[in-house]
N, C-alpha and C positions, 0 to 999 in steps of 0.2 A: 186890181181893176175895179173900178166903181160900178156898182149895180144900178140898173136903170131905176129911177125913182118911181115907186109904185103909187098908183092913185089910191085914195081912201077906199073906194069901192073894191079894188083888187086886194087890198090889205084885209079888209073885212071878210071877203070871200075866203082867203086863206085861214084866217082865224077861225071862221065858222067850220071849215073843213077839218081843222085840227083841235076843235074845242074839247074833245075827250082827253087828249094828251095834255092840253094846256090845263084843264081842270085838275088832272092827276098831279101835274108838276106843282101847281099852286097848293093843293091839298098837302102834298109831301113837303112843301116849303113851310107851310104854316104849322102842320102837325108833324114835327120832325121825329124820325126813327133813325137810330144810329146806323143800322144796316144800309138804309137808303143814303144817308150822308156820306158813307164810305164810298158808295157807288158814284154819287154826285161829285165828290172830290176827284176820284179817279178819272171820270169823264172830263171834268173841268181842266185837270192837268193836261189832258190830251189837247183840249181846245186852246190852252195857253201856247202850244207849239204851232198852231194852225195859222195859215196866212189869211183865213177868213174871220179871225177873231176881230170883232169891232168893239173897241173900248169907248169910242166916242159917241156911238149911237146913231151914226149917219145912215146905216142900213137896217136899223131895228124896225120891225113891223109896228111896234108901238113906241112912240117917242118916250124917252126917259127910262127905258127898260135895259139899258146897257149894263154890263157887257152882254153882247148878243152875237149870234152867228150871222156874219155878213152875207152868207150864202142864202139862208132860209129866212133870216130876220127874227128868229126866236130868241127870247131872253134866256140866257144860259142858266140863271138861277132857277128857272122853272123847267127848261128842256132837260138839263142834266139830272133832275129829280124825277122826271116822267120815265118810269120803267118801260113804257110801251112806245117810247120814242127812240129814234136812232139818228145818228149823225148823217146828214145829207151827203156827206163825202165818204161814208163808210168806215169812219175811224173808230166808231163804237156802235154796237148793235142794240136793238131793242131786246129787253129781257122778258117781256110779256107779249102774248099773242092778242088778237082782237077780242076773243071771247073773254080772256082774263081781264082785258082792259074794260069791257062792257060790264063785267061784274063789279069792278072797282067803281065805275061811274054810277051804277045803280045805287051804290051805297053813299054817294055824295049828297 
């Protein structure tokens, strides 16, 4: 099923609301740590079996960031590395709570 095309305003709102998780995922992508890479690979393997996997980028919140989750629009290279993020379909859980996430964000 194709997701309703979001407006730029709607996409920006979602990105702003999730900025902490996005920044955490970007940080963990740029400054790799073996333990986080193991978790990211495990999560991505789950995503590979999901019907919402978007390889083409048609449902990505930001153009050109595929593969992404066709349900939430997040780039999987960042979302799978954000330990405070969870799969919107419940296929994998967040490993950090909001306080731990805030602590990480304050160090960025």
